[in-house]
N, C-alpha and C positions, 0 to 999 in steps of 0.2 A: 323217603325212598331215594336210593342213589341211582345215578345213571352215568353213562359215559365213562370218562377216565377215572372218576372217583369210584365207580362201581368196579371198574378193572383192578384198581389198586386194593380194594377191599377183598375182591375175589382172590387175588395172589396172596394177601396176608393170610386169608382163611385157609387156603391150600398149604401154605408154609406151616401154619399151626397143625393141620391134619398130618402132615409129613412128620412133624416133631412127635406128635402123639402116637404115631405108629399105626401099622395095619391092624393090629389086634383091636385097638380102641377106636380108631377113626379111618377105616378103609376109604380111600378116595374114589368117589364115583360122581357122575354128574348129578345124580339124584341125591346123594348124601350131602354134596356141596350146596345144592339148591335148598335142601331141608334146613341146613345150618344157617344160610343166609336169610331165609324166611323167618326162622325162629329168632334171630337177632334183629329183625326189623329192617334189614338192608334192602330187601326187595318184597314185592307183593305179587309179582307176576308168576307165570308158569315156568316150566323147564325151558321154554324157548328163550327166556332171558339169557341163558348161558349158551345159546346156539350159534352165536356168530362164529365165523371161521377162526378168528383170533382167540376167542375164549375157549372154543373146542380144542384148539392146539394147546393152549396153556394148560388146561385140565388134563389132557392126554400126557403132557410132558411130566406133570406131577404124579399121575398114576404110574407111569413107567419108572420114575424115580423111586416111588414107594415100593414098587414090586422088586426093584433092584436091591434096595436097602433091606427088604425082608429076606430075600434070597441070601444076601451076604450074612445077615444075622443067623439064619438057619445053618448055613454052611459052617460058620465060625463055631456055633454051638455043637455041631456034629464032630468037628475036628477036635474040640476040647474035651470030648468024652473019652 
C-alpha cells in the first residue's frame, strides 16, 4: 500500500488516465477514483484516504477539467451537424 508523496503521485496519474479515457468511460469522482485505486492495490483504506485538503483540491480540479472537456466536445459535435 502506498502513502504520502508516492500515493499523491499515483492519484494524479490515475486522474490523468481517467481524463484521457473521458467522461463516458471514466467519470471522475472521489468514489470512482477510490474504487480504481483499491482495485489496483494502491490503497486498502476507505474514502477518507482521499480526504486531505490537497487531495480533495486535486480531485476537484480534475473533475472540473473533465467537465470542461466534455462540454467542449458536445459543443463541437453540435456545431459540426
